[in-house]
N, C-alpha and C positions, 0 to 999 in steps of 0.2 A: 626277338621271341616274342609272343604273345602273353601281355600283361594276365596277370590270372585277378580272379575276383577277390583275393584275400584281402586287397587292401581297401576295396570298396566297403562303405559301411551301411548300416539302416539309414541314414541320413540321406547319402546317395542316391540310395532306392525312392526312399520318401520323393526328394525334389525332381528325379526324372518321372515319375508316376504323376505326382503332381501337375509338372509341367506341362505334360503331355496331355493330361485330361481338360486342364482348362484351357487349352490349345483346341481340342475338339469342342468344348463347348463354346467358345469363341466362334470359329468355324459355324458352328449350327445357329448362334444368334446372328453371323452376320448375314447367311444365305436368308435364313427366316423374315430379318428387318427389308431386306431387298426384295424378295418375295413379293412381301406386301406393299412396298413403295409400287412393284410393278401391278400389283392388282387394285392400287389406286388411282393408278392414273391410266390404266386399261382395261376397266371393269370389266367383267364377265355380266351381261343382263338375264343369264339361266342360274345363276349363282354367285350373288353378291350380297354381304350385307356391310355396312360401314361401322358399326359396332365391334363386329368382329373383326374387321382389319384394325381398327384404332387399339382394340384390347392385343391383338398378335405383334403391331408395332412396339404397343409398351412394354411387351416379353421381351423381344429381340433387343430392344433398347437397354432395359433391364440385364440381360445377360451380358450384352456387351461391355455396359458400364462395370460390371462388377469382375467379368471373367478375363478381361484385357488387363488391368493392372496386376492380377495376380500372376497372370502369364508373364507378363514382362517383368514383374519382381523375382519370380524363379527363375526364368530364363538367366537375369543378371547373375543370381546366384551361382547358377551353374556355369555360365561362364568365367566366373571369376573362380571357382573353383577349379576348371578344366585350365584357366592359363597358369594357375598355382601348380597345377600335377597334370598335364599333357596326358599322361598314361591312361589316364582315367577316360578317356574318349575310346577305350577298347573295352568298356565296362559292356558285357554282353546284353542286360537288360537294356541298356541304353540304344544298342544296336538293333536289338530284335524289336523296339518301340519305335523307332526311326523307319525301319523295314517295312513292319505294318502300318505305320501311316501312308508311305509308299504305296503299297500295295493297295490300301483302302482308296488313295486319291487315283491311282491308275484305274482300277476298276469304274470308279466314279467317271473320269473321263471316257472310258468306251461305252458305258453303258447310256450317258448324255450323247456320246455322237450316234448310236445305234438308234435311241429314240428320236433325235433329229433328223436322221436321214430317213428314219420311217415315215414321220410325219409329212416330211417333204415330198417324198413319193407318192402318199395318200392325199396330198392336196391339201392338206390341215394345219399348214405351217403358218400363224399367225404372227403379228410382232408380238405381242403378249408371249406365247410360247417362246419365240425365239429370245427375248430379253431376259426369261426366265431359265433358258437353256445358256446362255452365255453368263449370267452370273454364276450359275452351278460350275460352269468349265473352267471360268476364269480364277475363281478360288480353289478348285481343283488342281488346275495347273500352277498356280502361284506354291501352291502347297508343295507341289510333285517337284518344281524347280529348287525351292528354297531349302527342303530335305535332301536331297541330291548334292546340291552344294556343301551342306553341313555334314555330308560324309566326307566328302573329298577334301575339305579345306583342312592346310595344314597350318596357318598363320593363326593362332589363336588370339593375337592383338589387331586384328583386323576391326575396321571402323564399320563394316559393311552391317554387321547385326546391330550396331546403335543406329545408323541410318535408317534401317527396317523397321525398328521400334519406334522411331520416330515417327514415320511414315503410318505406321499402323494406327498409333494413336491420335495422329491428324484426322484419318480416315473415320476413326470411331467416333470421334468429336463431331466431326462434320456428318456423319450420318445420323446420330443422334439429334442434332439440330434440324437435318431435313425432317426427322419423323414429329417434331413440332410444328412445322409448317404444314405437313401434310394431313395430319390429324388433330394438331392443335397441342398445347402446353398442357401438362397435368391438371392446371386449374381449368381452364377450357373443356376439357374432357371430364372432368367431375360436373361442370356447371351443365353441361349437355345430358349428361346420366339425369341429375336432378330434372331437368325438362323433360326427358323422356317420361318420366313418372308421372310429372305433371299432366302431359299430354295424356297418359295411359289412364291416370284418375280421370280426366275429363271424358274418357271415352268410357268409362265404365260408369260414372255418374250418369250419361245420355242415354246408355241404354238401361239404366235404371229408371230414370225418367219417364222413357217410351214404354218400358214395361207396366208403371203405375198408370200410364194415361191409357194403357190398351187394357188394363183391368179395371178402372174404375172410370174412364171415360173423362177425365179432368187432371189437369196438370196439379202436380204439388205445388202448395203455395210455398214451401222451403223445403231445404236438403233433408232437415229433421225427420220429415214425413216420410224419407224413404229406408230410415232405419226399420231393421227388421229382427227382431230376436230369435223368432223360428229359422229363418232361412240364414241366420248369422251376418248379415249384411250390415257394414257399418261406413258410415260416409267419409271417404278419404281426406285428409287435411295434406294442406301443402308440406311436401317432405323435409323441407328446409325449415321455414318458419310456424310449422304447425299452425298455421291460419286458415280458417275455411275459406274453399273456392266460392265466387259468386255466383249467384244465381237469379235469375230476373224473369217473371212471368212477362212477355210482350203482349200476348193474347191468349185467345182459347186453346190456339194448338201451337203458339211462338214462345221459346224460351231464349235464354242466352247464358251462357257459360264463359265465367272468365276467370284468367290466372296471371299472375305476373312471372314471367319467362325472363332467363338472366341471357341466355343467347340467343339469336337469330338462325331461324331455319335456313333462311336463305344464304347464310354464312359458307354452307357447305357446297362446293362449287358442283355446275352441274351434273359434270361427269361422274360424282359421288352418291349421287340421288336415285333411290329406286323407290316404287310405289308400293310398299306390301300394306298389306291391311294393318297390321297393328303397329306400324313404323310412326314416331313422332313426327318424322318429317314428310310425311305423306302429306298431299297437299290440303286433304280435309282438316288438317291441324297444323298448318303453316302459321308461324307465329314471328313478331317482332321481340327485340331485347327489352320488352317491357310489357306492361299490362295490355292482356289480349284477350278479346271476346268474342266468342263464336256463336253465332244465330241460327238457330234450328227452328223448324217448320215440320210438324208432323203431317205426313199424308194420311187421312182417315181413310182413304182407299188401300193403302199399302199397309199399314198396321191396323188392319180389322181386329174386334175383339176375339179374341182367341177363345174365351170363354164359351161362347155360342157353341163350338163345335166340342165340347168336352161334355161329357156323362153326368149328368145331375148326379147328386146326391139323393140315397134313398131316404126318404123319410118314415118315420112310421107313427 
């Protein structure tokens, strides 16, 4: 005779809902992390940003680091409760959640296979797309297989859940460590962000210096002359030390801008470099993990005095 829901408590509902929710979050985090690994190893030249990949890897790692322990703990509490009272396996909410998960996994498998075959017939199947599809299919198939087994199993004292929990923990730790090797440790990523800001500041200063020369046909003797209370421009400083950037006039048309960087732009593998106009890893701002100076020479023919093309003020 089917067990009724009268023996189930709000605690049972909480544990089942919490367990399945953390499981969904874990799956999302796992897929997100490995998709970004693939993006890093097989970059798309038309759509690639290193900082976006590094940020997504951090998000995926954070999800796994938090959701997996809670999933395993709630799963352990459920297993302990079911071992004490096996009739709770017939809890309707539990079965609904499991069948819903099976439905999502099955639909994911079908859709992934359809997209895979479509791209194959269209001649657009690439290693990048193949690996991403493989990740999704592997996760969906693992989820489907596990919950089918969970529905059918009768032995509440089986060691298989413990083995799977240990395997999951190892995979999660290995995945997070792999993320450090691909995008760097949190300390390294923070240092790169500071270097991004330094390179961006130098770009801004360079533009302001050129604009100053364009207006006055002479280079500023120091960065303080770039301050403008009307436009609101304030000379940027090093984001970490708050010290001034070094500026030196080399000749009538040449100058140097210097900053002390904490990371080396060449540390990023060649496959992970893209030349974007304002990317600090652009060759125009390539730097070592040390004080780096950038020499610039103004071409008068390129930067002509734009004031000559402007309408003069009418005087009375």
